[in-house]
N, C-alpha and C positions, 0 to 999 in steps of 0.2 A: 675429412678428418676422422680418424678412427676414434670411437668412443669406447673406452675399455672398462668403465665403471658403471654400476647401476644400483639403485635402491628400490626395494619392493616394500611398500607400506602395508603392514599386515597386523597392526596393533589394535585395530578397532574392535568394538564389541559386537557389531552386526545386529543391533537391537531389532531392526525391522524384519530380520530373518528368523527371529525366535518362533517356535521353540527349537529350530534346527541348530541354532548357535548357542544354545544353553550348554551343550556338551561337545561341540565341535566348532573351532574358529571358522569364521566365514571364508577365509582364503582356502581352507581345506575342504570346502563343500565340493563333492564330485559332480562333474558334468561329462556325460558320455564316457565314464570310466577313468577320468583324469581330473585331479583337483584344479581349481582356479590357480592356486599358487604354483603348482608343478607345471602347468601350461606356460606360465610366465617364465619360470626357471628354464624350461626347455628352450624357449625362444631366445632368451639371453645367451645361453650356453651355445646354441647353434649359431648365433651371430658372432661368437668369439669373445664375448664379454667374460673376463676372468675374475674381476673384482666385483662381487655381488654382496650386498648388505641387505638383511631383512630385519626390520624392527618388530618386536613382539610385546604383547601385554596380556590381553585376555587369552587364557588357556595357552600361553606362549610356549610351554614346554612341548606341547603337541606339535607345534610348527617346527621348533628346533629339532625334534626327533625326525620329522619327515624330511626336512632339508638335508640332514645327514651329510654334512661336510661340503655341500655344494655352494654354500654362502656363509658369510659371517653373521652371527646373530647379535643384535643389540636389544637388551632387555630394558624396558621402560617401566619404572616403578609407578608412574602416573602417565596418563595419556598426554602427549605433547602436540596433538593435531599434526597436520601434514607438514607445515613449515617448520615447526619446532622439532619434529622427528628427524627431518633431513638435516637441520642445523646440528642436532645432537650427534649425527653420524658423520659429519664432515671430516673429522680426523681419519676416518676409514675410507672415505670416498676420494680424497685427494683434492688438488687445487684446480683441476681441469673441469671440463663439462662431464656430465653423467646423466644417464637415463633415470627417470623416476616413474615407477609403475604403481598404480593402485593394486593392492593385493587381491581385489575382487574383480579386476578387469578381465573382460572376455571379448575377443574379436576373432574374425575369420578373414584371412587374407585372400585376395584374388590375383594380384600381380606383384610379385616380389614380397618383401616383408616390410612391415611398418617400421621396424627398427632401421632397416636400410633407408627407407624413405626419409625418416627424421635425420639420420646421419648425413645423407646427401644434401639436405636443405640447410643443415646447421652451418651458420656463418658467424663465427665468434666476433668478427669486427663489427657486425651490425646487431647482434642478438645477445640478450641475457637469458632469454627463455624461448623455447619453441614448443608449441602445444600441438598434439594430435587432435584434430577436430572432426566431427561427424555431423552430417545433415540431420537436423532434429526429426524431420519427417520420415527418416529411414531407420531410426533407432528401434531395435527389437526389444520389446519390453517397456517401451515408453509409457510413462504415466501421464494421466490427464493434467496433472498440476505442473508438469515439466515446462518451463518457459524458455529453455535454451540458455546458453552461457555467453556466446561470443558472436561478434560480427567480424568480417574480414575486410580490411580496407585495401585499396589499390597498392600493389607491391607486397602484399602478404602480411601486413601488420594486423595483429589481433586487437580488437576493442571489446572490453567487457560490456555486458548487457546493461548494467547500471539500473536506471529507473525505467528502461524500455519494457513494454509488456511482453515482448517476445523477441528472441534472437534466433537466427537461422541455424546455428551450430552449437552442439554440445561438446564439452571437453570429454575426450574419449580415453581417459584414464592413463595416458602415457605422455611424457614430456621429456625434453632435454633442458636441464638447468645448468648454469655455470656457477661455480663456487662464489664468484664475485656478487651474485645476486643476493647473497646473505650478509654482505657487509652492512654494518649498522642495523641489522635486524634485531627484533626484540628478544629478550630471554623468555624461557618457558614456552607455554603453548601458544601457537598462532597458526593461521592458515597460509598455505602457499599462495592463495589468492591475494593476500596482502602484498606480497613481493611481486607478483605478476602485475598488479595494478601500478606499482611503482615503476616497473620496467615499461609498462604501457605509456606512462607519463613521459618517459625518456625516449619513446619511439623504438624501444628495444624488445618488444614482445611480438612474436610472430606465430603464425599458425600454418599447419600443413594438413591437407585433407586425407582422411581415411577413405580408400576407394573400395573396401570390402564391407563385411557385415560387422556391426558393433552391437553388443548386447548390454542392456541395462539390467543388472542382476540386483534388483532392489527388494524383491519380495519372493516368498516361496513359489508363487505363481509364475513369476518371471524366470525363476530357475527351472521350473518344469517346462516352460516354453523353450528355453535354450536346450534343455535335454532332448526334447522332441526333434529340434532342428539339427542337432549335432550327432545324434545317435546313429 
C-alpha cells in the first residue's frame, strides 16, 4: 500500500540541546552539512510522499523559511505534544495511513530505505500503528539512563516496556499511524504513546526493525558524535 502523507514533528524546544537551541530550532541543527529536518524531507520526497506537514512552535518561522514550500506548516500557539500535534494536523493529513517522523530523528540505512520497509510491512487490516524499532545496545549516542521502549512478541506485535527495568528495543523516531488511531482521543496536549498503548491493548500495535544505524541526538555531545560518524 502506497503511503502518500507524512508529518514531521518539529515544534519542541530542544531544552537539552541548549545553548545550541536558544537561537536555532533543534530540527535545523546541521549534521555533516545537512540539517536533521532537511534529511527527513529529502527521504520523504525521494520516497514519493507528496503531502508533507510540519508543525512548528519554538522559533517556528526559521523552520517555515527553510522548508520553503516543500511542506505545509502548522503553527502551534502552545505545545500539543506528539499526539496532540498529529491530531491537530489530521485535516491536512487525510483519512488514510501516514508516516510520522520526529523532527530530530537521524538514521543511516544499509539495505533499502526505512520508509520502504515500513510501507511493505503496513497491513491496515491488522494494524493501527507500526513503529520503527532499533536494538538498544546498538543505539549511537545512547545514554546510561535509557531503559529501552518496547518488546516484540511473536508475529511482530509490539509491547511497551511498562514497569520492566529494561526493554531490548527503542522507538527509532519513525512510525506509520492510521487516522482511526485518533478516534475518541483527548483534546489538547497528549503523547502518541497513549494511543499506541490503546492499540497494543487491541493487538493492533506492531514493530519493524531498523537494520542500519540509528542516532540518539539528545545532547550536544551526541550531536558531535553523529557529526564525526557521518562527515
